[in-house]
VOBA-1610 file (N, C-alpha, C; in pm, whole numbers, padded with zeros to 5 digits, always signed):
BEGIN
Met+00081-00120+00000Met+00000+00000+00000Met+00085+00125+00000Leu+00205+00113-00045Leu+00295+00226-00043Leu+00325+00274-00183Gly+00346+00403-00197Gly+00390+00457-00324Gly+00414+00604-00310Asp+00536+00644-00295Asp+00565+00784-00268Asp+00657+00845-00372Gly+00667+00780-00487Gly+00758+00832-00588Gly+00893+00765-00581Ser+00919+00693-00474Ser+01048+00625-00463Ser+01043+00489-00529Gly+00921+00446-00566Gly+00907+00315-00628Gly+00887+00205-00527Arg+00885+00240-00399Arg+00868+00137-00297Arg+00720+00109-00278Ser+00681-00014-00300Ser+00541-00050-00284Ser+00524-00199-00274Leu+00429-00239-00191Leu+00393-00380-00183Leu+00246-00389-00222Gly+00157-00361-00130Gly+00016-00369-00160Gly-00031-00259-00253Ala+00050-00155-00273Ala+00010-00046-00360Ala-00025-00096-00499Arg+00034-00207-00537Arg+00012-00256-00673Arg-00127-00316-00689Arg-00202-00322-00581Arg-00335-00381-00590Arg-00434-00289-00657Gly-00409-00156-00658Gly-00511-00066-00706Gly-00457+00045-00790Gly-00544+00142-00823Gly-00503+00249-00910Gly-00529+00387-00857Cys-00552+00401-00725Cys-00569+00533-00668Cys-00432+00597-00652Ser-00429+00726-00629Ser-00302+00793-00609Ser-00301+00860-00473Pro-00183+00891-00417Pro-00176+00955-00287Pro-00243+01092-00287Glu-00255+01153-00405Glu-00313+01287-00411Glu-00465+01284-00407Arg-00526+01169-00430Arg-00670+01160-00432Arg-00719+01085-00310Pro-00833+01129-00251Pro-00888+01055-00137Pro-00942+00922-00181Pro-00969+00831-00085Pro-01023+00700-00119Pro-01156+00713-00190Pro-01197+00610-00268Pro-01321+00616-00342Pro-01441+00612-00250Pro-01558+00656-00297Pro-01678+00657-00215Pro-01726+00516-00186Pro-01820+00504-00088Pro-01873+00372-00055Pro-01934+00305-00176Gly-01918+00174-00184Gly-01973+00100-00296Gly-01870+00067-00400Ser-01761+00144-00401Ser-01653+00114-00495Ser-01544+00042-00419Ser-01451-00021-00492Ser-01346-00097-00426Ser-01250-00004-00356Arg-01204-00046-00236Arg-01106+00035-00165Arg-00973+00022-00235Cys-00913+00135-00264Cys-00805+00139-00361Cys-00680+00197-00300Pro-00575+00120-00276Pro-00453+00173-00216Pro-00370+00256-00313Val-00264+00313-00259Val-00178+00399-00339Val-00099+00317-00440Pro-00094+00359-00566Pro-00022+00280-00665Pro+00128+00302-00656Ala+00204+00208-00706Ala+00348+00221-00707Ala+00398+00247-00847Pro+00471+00356-00868Pro+00525+00383-01000Pro+00641+00289-01033Gly+00644+00243-01155Gly+00760+00170-01203Gly+00777+00032-01147Arg+00669-00030-01095Arg+00679-00164-01039Arg+00581-00256-01109Ser+00608-00385-01100Ser+00521-00482-01164Ser+00388-00490-01091Gly+00285-00536-01159Gly+00151-00537-01102Gly+00126-00652-01009Gly+00003-00651-00950Gly-00034-00752-00854Gly-00037-00891-00913Gly-00044-00902-01046Gly-00046-01034-01108Gly+00079-01113-01075Glu+00193-01043-01059Glu+00318-01112-01026Glu+00307-01175-00887Arg+00245-01101-00795Arg+00229-01154-00661Arg+00139-01277-00662Arg+00030-01269-00738Arg-00060-01382-00744Arg+00009-01503-00806Ala+00090-01477-00911Ala+00162-01587-00975Ala+00262-01649-00879Arg+00328-01563-00800Arg+00425-01614-00704Arg+00356-01700-00599Arg+00236-01657-00559Arg+00162-01737-00463Arg+00126-01872-00521Lys+00085-01872-00649Lys+00047-01998-00712Lys+00166-02092-00725Arg+00287-02033-00737Arg+00405-02118-00745Arg+00439-02179-00609Gly+00369-02129-00506Gly+00386-02189-00374Gly+00510-02141-00301Thr+00551-02018-00323Thr+00667-01967-00251Thr+00641-01976-00102Ala+00726-02039-00029Ala+00706-02058+00115Ala+00758-01938+00192Met+00689-01906+00301Met+00737-01799+00386Met+00851-01846+00474Gly+00866-01974+00489Gly+00973-02021+00576Gly+01043-02140+00517Gly+01140-02117+00431Gly+01208-02229+00370Gly+01274-02319+00473Ser+01318-02261+00582Ser+01379-02340+00688Ser+01284-02363+00803Gly+01158-02320+00784Gly+01061-02330+00891Gly+01058-02205+00977Ser+01158-02118+00962Ser+01160-01999+01045Ser+01196-01872+00967Leu+01247-01887+00847Leu+01290-01771+00770Leu+01216-01765+00638Leu+01202-01643+00587Leu+01144-01623+00455Leu+01238-01675+00348Ala+01181-01720+00238Ala+01264-01755+00123Ala+01340-01630+00079Arg+01464-01647+00035Arg+01549-01531+00002Arg+01486-01444-00106Glu+01425-01507-00207Glu+01363-01431-00315Glu+01252-01341-00261Ala+01169-01398-00174Ala+01060-01319-00116Ala+01114-01209-00027Leu+01214-01240+00053Leu+01273-01141+00144Leu+01330-01024+00067Asp+01403-01052-00042Asp+01461-00945-00124Asp+01352-00857-00183Glu+01245-00921-00231Glu+01136-00844-00291Glu+01067-00756-00187Tyr+01041-00812-00070Tyr+00974-00735+00034Tyr+01059-00616+00079Gln+01190-00636+00084Gln+01276-00524+00122Gln+01271-00414+00017Glu+01270-00454-00109Glu+01267-00357-00218Glu+01136-00279-00221Leu+01029-00343-00184Leu+00896-00284-00203Leu+00835-00226-00077Thr+00909-00222+00031Thr+00861-00160+00154Thr+00969-00068+00209Phe+00938-00003+00319Phe+01035+00080+00389Phe+01102+00003+00503Leu+01095-00128+00497Leu+01147-00211+00605Leu+01281-00274+00568Ser+01366-00293+00668Ser+01492-00364+00647Ser+01466-00514+00649Lys+01565-00592+00607Lys+01550-00738+00610Lys+01526-00787+00752Gln+01595-00728+00847Gln+01578-00770+00986Gln+01436-00741+01033Glu+01382-00626+00995Glu+01245-00592+01034Glu+01144-00684+00968Ile+01169-00722+00843Ile+01079-00813+00773Ile+01080-00951+00837Leu+01198-00999+00872Leu+01209-01130+00937Leu+01141-01130+01074Leu+01154-01020+01147Leu+01086-01010+01276Leu+00934-01005+01256Ala+00892-00933+01151Ala+00749-00926+01121Ala+00695-01065+01088Tyr+00771-01141+01010Tyr+00729-01278+00977Tyr+00718-01364+01102Lys+00815-01352+01191Lys+00814-01430+01314Lys+00690-01398+01397Arg+00663-01268+01413Arg+00548-01228+01494Arg+00417-01268+01427Phe+00410-01257+01294Phe+00289-01293+01221Phe+00266-01444+01227Ser+00372-01521+01206Ser+00358-01667+01202Ser+00318-01723+01337Glu+00354-01654+01444Glu+00316-01699+01578Glu+00164-01692+01600Leu+00097-01612+01515Leu-00048-01599+01524Leu-00121-01704+01440Leu-00045-01783+01362Leu-00103-01883+01273Leu-00091-02024+01332Pro-00184-02112+01297Pro-00164-02254+01331Pro-00035-02303+01266Arg+00033-02394+01330Arg+00163-02439+01281Arg+00158-02487+01136Glu+00049-02557+01099Glu+00041-02614+00965Glu+00022-02508+00855Glu-00006-02384+00893Glu-00027-02278+00793Glu+00089-02182+00785Arg+00194-02204+00859Arg+00299-02103+00870Arg+00386-02089+00746Glu+00377-02181+00652Glu+00453-02167+00529Glu+00362-02133+00411Asn+00239-02095+00440Asn+00143-02059+00337Asn+00140-01908+00321Leu+00191-01857+00210Leu+00202-01713+00188Leu+00066-01646+00184Ser-00039-01722+00155Ser-00173-01664+00145Ser-00252-01675+00275Ala-00194-01735+00377Ala-00266-01753+00503Ala-00306-01618+00561Arg-00425-01612+00619Arg-00475-01489+00678Arg-00496-01509+00828Val-00465-01405+00903Val-00486-01408+01048Val-00611-01326+01078Pro-00706-01381+01154Pro-00827-01306+01189Pro-00794-01178+01264Lys-00881-01079+01248Lys-00859-00952+01316Lys-00847-00971+01467Ser-00928-01060+01522Ser-00925-01082+01667Ser-00787-01125+01713Gln-00716-01201+01629Gln-00581-01243+01663Gln-00481-01130+01644Ile-00494-01057+01536Ile-00405-00942+01512Ile-00410-00845+01629Leu-00529-00826+01684Leu-00546-00728+01791Leu-00493-00777+01925Thr-00445-00900+01930Thr-00378-00946+02053Thr-00234-00898+02060Leu-00179-00848+01948Leu-00042-00794+01949Leu-00037-00674+02042Pro+00058-00669+02134Pro+00068-00555+02227Pro+00076-00421+02156Glu+00139-00420+02038Glu+00158-00294+01965Glu+00026-00238+01912Leu-00076-00321+01901Leu-00207-00276+01853Leu-00313-00276+01962Arg-00293-00358+02062Arg-00397-00380+02162Arg-00441-00250+02229Ala-00346-00159+02252Ala-00378-00034+02320Ala-00401+00082+02224Asn-00393+00055+02095Asn-00411+00163+01997Asn-00560+00195+01982Pro-00602+00319+02002Pro-00745+00352+01994Pro-00803+00334+01853Phe-00716+00322+01752Phe-00763+00306+01615Phe-00739+00164+01563Gln-00726+00069+01653Gln-00689-00068+01617Gln-00783-00128+01512His-00913-00108+01527His-01009-00167+01433His-00999-00100+01296Arg-00981+00031+01296Arg-00968+00103+01169Arg-00838+00065+01097Ile-00732+00044+01172Ile-00604+00005+01112Ile-00620-00128+01039Cys-00682-00225+01105Cys-00704-00354+01039Cys-00793-00339+00916His-00894-00256+00927His-00986-00236+00815His-00915-00177+00693Val-00832-00077+00717Val-00765-00007+00607Val-00661-00096+00538Phe-00590-00176+00615Phe-00482-00255+00556Phe-00524-00394+00511Ser-00643-00437+00549Ser-00689-00568+00507Ser-00730-00569+00361Thr-00692-00674+00289Thr-00736-00693+00150Thr-00832-00811+00140Ser-00887-00852+00253Ser-00978-00966+00255Ser-01101-00938+00170Glu-01131-01028+00079Glu-01251-01013-00003Glu-01377-01043+00076Asp-01363-01102+00193Asp-01478-01132+00278Asp-01518-01014+00365Gly-01436-00910+00365Gly-01467-00793+00446Gly-01455-00816+00595Asp-01375-00917+00635Asp-01363-00950+00776Asp-01243-00883+00843Asp-01170-00800+00768Asp-01055-00725+00819Asp-00940-00815+00866Ser-00938-00940+00818Ser-00824-01026+00846Ser-00704-00977+00766Leu-00584-01016+00808Leu-00463-00971+00741Leu-00382-01089+00689Ser-00334-01077+00567Ser-00233-01169+00515Ser-00097-01117+00561Phe+00008-01195+00538Phe+00141-01148+00576Phe+00177-01021+00500Glu+00139-01014+00374Glu+00172-00895+00295Glu+00090-00774+00341Asp-00035-00796+00385Asp-00111-00687+00447Asp-00038-00638+00572Phe+00011-00733+00649Phe+00081-00702+00774Phe+00207-00621+00746Leu+00280-00660+00641Leu+00399-00584+00603Leu+00363-00444+00557Asp+00256-00433+00479Asp+00210-00300+00435Asp+00187-00210+00556Met+00118-00263+00655Met+00087-00186+00774Met+00215-00141+00845Leu+00306-00235+00868Leu+00430-00202+00937Leu+00515-00105+00857Ser+00511-00118+00724Ser+00590-00029+00638Ser+00540+00115+00650Val+00409+00133+00646Val+00351+00268+00658Val+00382+00328+00795Phe+00380+00245+00899Phe+00403+00294+01035Phe+00550+00295+01074Ser+00639+00262+00980Ser+00782+00259+01013Ser+00842+00399+01015Asp+00955+00412+01079Asp+01024+00541+01085Asp+01068+00589+00947Ser+01090+00494+00855Ser+01144+00529+00723Ser+01037+00575+00624Ala+00910+00550+00653Ala+00803+00592+00562Ala+00794+00744+00558Thr+00760+00799+00443Thr+00754+00944+00428Thr+00630+01001+00496Ser+00636+01130+00523Ser+00523+01198+00585Ser+00400+01194+00495Asp+00420+01204+00363Asp+00306+01198+00271Asp+00235+01064+00278Ile+00314+00956+00284Ile+00255+00823+00296Ile+00181+00810+00427Lys+00242+00852+00535Lys+00180+00841+00666Lys+00051+00922+00673Ser+00053+01043+00621Ser-00067+01127+00628Ser-00179+01071+00542His-00143+01011+00429His-00245+00949+00343His-00319+00839+00418Tyr-00243+00753+00487Tyr-00307+00643+00558Tyr-00372+00687+00688Ala-00318+00790+00751Ala-00386+00847+00867Ala-00524+00897+00827Phe-00531+00964+00712Phe-00660+01013+00662Phe-00757+00898+00642Arg-00711+00790+00581Arg-00798+00675+00557Arg-00844+00611+00687Ile-00755+00605+00785Ile-00790+00548+00915Ile-00895+00634+00985Phe-00882+00766+00974Phe-00976+00858+01040Phe-01107+00871+00963Asp-01110+00828+00839Asp-01231+00836+00757Asp-01320+00715+00789Phe-01391+00722+00899Phe-01462+00606+00954Phe-01568+00550+00860Asp-01628+00633+00777Asp-01731+00582+00686Asp-01678+00559+00544Asp-01548+00573+00525Asp-01484+00541+00397Asp-01544+00615+00278Asp-01582+00742+00301Asp-01643+00817+00190Asp-01547+00918+00127Gly-01422+00918+00170Gly-01322+01005+00109Gly-01313+01144+00167Thr-01390+01172+00271Thr-01382+01301+00341Thr-01396+01278+00491Leu-01348+01375+00569Leu-01370+01372+00713Leu-01481+01472+00744Asp-01600+01419+00775Asp-01711+01507+00809Asp-01726+01515+00960Arg-01831+01578+01006Arg-01849+01598+01149Arg-01858+01467+01226Lys-01923+01367+01168Lys-01934+01238+01236Lys-01798+01171+01248Asp-01717+01180+01141Asp-01581+01125+01147Asp-01500+01195+01256Leu-01511+01327+01260Leu-01433+01404+01356Leu-01477+01373+01499Glu-01606+01352+01519Glu-01655+01318+01653Glu-01599+01183+01697Lys-01601+01086+01605Lys-01544+00954+01638Lys-01395+00963+01663Leu-01327+01046+01584Leu-01183+01066+01601Leu-01152+01122+01740Val-01225+01225+01779Val-01205+01284+01911Val-01234+01185+02021Asn-01342+01107+02007Asn-01377+01009+02109Asn-01269+00902+02122Cys-01209+00862+02009Cys-01100+00765+02014Cys-00980+00820+02090Leu-00953+00948+02071Leu-00836+01010+02133Leu-00857+01041+02280Thr-00980+01076+02316Thr-01007+01116+02455Thr-01056+01001+02540Gly-01106+00893+02476Gly-01159+00782+02552Gly-01309+00796+02573Gln-01372+00685+02607Gln-01517+00683+02621Gln-01563+00690+02768Gly-01469+00701+02860Gly-01506+00706+03002Gly-01579+00833+03037Glu-01657+00827+03146Glu-01735+00942+03189Glu-01646+01062+03218Glu-01528+01037+03276Glu-01441+01147+03316Glu-01377+01215+03196Ser-01352+01139+03089Ser-01282+01196+02974Ser-01375+01240+02862Arg-01499+01196+02864Arg-01590+01226+02754Arg-01626+01374+02753Leu-01622+01433+02634Leu-01658+01574+02620Leu-01809+01590+02622Ser-01853+01704+02670Ser-01996+01734+02664Ser-02035+01764+02521Thr-02163+01766+02493Thr-02210+01795+02357Thr-02160+01931+02310Ala-02167+02031+02399Ala-02122+02166+02363Ala-01971+02169+02339Glu-01897+02100+02423Glu-01751+02096+02406Glu-01713+02027+02275Met-01781+01917+02245Met-01754+01844+02121Met-01784+01932+02000Glu-01897+01997+02003Glu-01937+02082+01890Glu-01838+02196+01870Gln-01792+02256+01979Gln-01696+02366+01968Gln-01563+02317+01914Leu-01518+02199+01960Leu-01391+02145+01913Leu-01397+02112+01765Ile-01506+02049+01722Ile-01521+02016+01579Ile-01525+02142+01496Gln-01594+02244+01544Gln-01600+02370+01472Gln-01462+02433+01459Asn-01383+02426+01566Asn-01246+02479+01563Asn-01160+02403+01461Ile-01176+02270+01458Ile-01100+02188+01364Ile-01136+02226+01220Leu-01265+02241+01194Leu-01309+02275+01058Leu-01263+02416+01019Glu-01266+02509+01112Glu-01223+02646+01080Glu-01075+02648+01043Glu-00997+02562+01105Glu-00853+02558+01077Glu-00820+02477+00952Ser-00900+02375+00923Ser-00863+02278+00820Ser-00945+02283+00693Asp-01070+02324+00702Asp-01162+02320+00588Asp-01140+02442+00499Ile-01043+02432+00410Ile-01002+02546+00328Ile-01112+02589+00232Asp-01181+02493+00170Asp-01285+02530+00072Asp-01422+02551+00136Lys-01430+02542+00267Lys-01551+02573+00344Lys-01673+02493+00297Asp-01652+02363+00271Asp-01766+02279+00232Asp-01817+02195+00349Gly-01763+02218+00468Gly-01810+02148+00586Gly-01742+02015+00610Thr-01643+01980+00527Thr-01568+01855+00543Thr-01420+01883+00519Ile-01337+01785+00554Ile-01193+01794+00530Ile-01156+01687+00430Asn-01100+01728+00315Asn-01056+01629+00216Asn-00910+01596+00239Leu-00858+01506+00157Leu-00721+01459+00179Leu-00619+01571+00169Ser-00630+01655+00067Ser-00530+01761+00049Ser-00535+01860+00165Glu-00655+01889+00215Glu-00667+01979+00331Glu-00606+01914+00455Phe-00632+01787+00472Phe-00575+01715+00585Phe-00423+01715+00579Gln-00368+01687+00460Gln-00223+01683+00447Gln-00161+01821+00465His-00236+01925+00428His-00187+02061+00450His-00171+02088+00600Val-00269+02045+00678Val-00261+02062+00824Val-00146+01979+00881Ile-00136+01855+00835Ile-00031+01766+00885Ile+00107+01821+00854Ser+00121+01888+00739Ser+00252+01941+00700Ser+00303+02046+00799Arg+00211+02101+00877Arg+00249+02200+00978Arg+00268+02137+01116Ser+00265+02004+01120Ser+00281+01933+01247Ser+00410+01850+01241Pro+00521+01907+01281Pro+00652+01840+01264Pro+00664+01708+01340Asp+00583+01688+01443Asp+00594+01566+01523Asp+00507+01454+01470Phe+00427+01481+01367Phe+00332+01380+01321Phe+00402+01253+01275Ala+00499+01265+01186Ala+00564+01146+01128Ala+00628+01058+01235Ser+00689+01120+01335Ser+00757+01041+01438Ser+00658+00977+01535Ser+00539+01033+01548Ser+00441+00977+01640Ser+00350+00875+01573Phe+00340+00879+01440Phe+00254+00787+01365Phe+00336+00663+01332Lys+00355+00575+01430Lys+00440+00460+01405Lys+00400+00342+01493Ile+00432+00225+01444Ile+00418+00100+01519Ile+00549+00025+01502Val+00613-00007+01611Val+00741-00077+01607Val+00727-00207+01683Leu+00759-00318+01616Leu+00751-00448+01682Leu+00864-00465+01782
//
């Protein structure tokens, strides 16, 4: 799901959207960022059909797959191998060499790095390519997620996926309902932390006044990225490290 002009992409090859455009409206296929200058998803499917194993030795990725994953993500070989180890631990032993194996969302959310994340469900939803809509993750989905949240990913890539994660209804804009859910995720749902109706309305209004450049009552991707560009700490805080 990466593509920032550097040519680095894994899941990005699945679709034809660009980082400059928001995600498609409901009813259309969710479309990740495309990768310039890389082969299409057909190569990945063909490689799967050839039965490339994730663990030629039972614990390590096949060298060909490891080299490709390093080229197409922002992750080092060591990070990819660690990701494989952590992912495979969530699979039944008999499925650990199946490149197409998927881990249920409930299992993914047992990872300490996601368990406490207030956007855990949205993260799984955005990075899952499951045709069943169950938000399960394949190993390559898992790598996509870690690549976007890595220290090496660009701010443009991070802000693109942050926008998608915050777009709770997947309509390509952040409207008042999205912003309310976003605030609730950040502040918590407890009685002590929950904002009053008036406080919530005022906060959302302040966000829109600062971010809604075209004054249409919503925040689109370019407006969101404009705001993020003025937040120097965003890239360093938007990360998941195994």
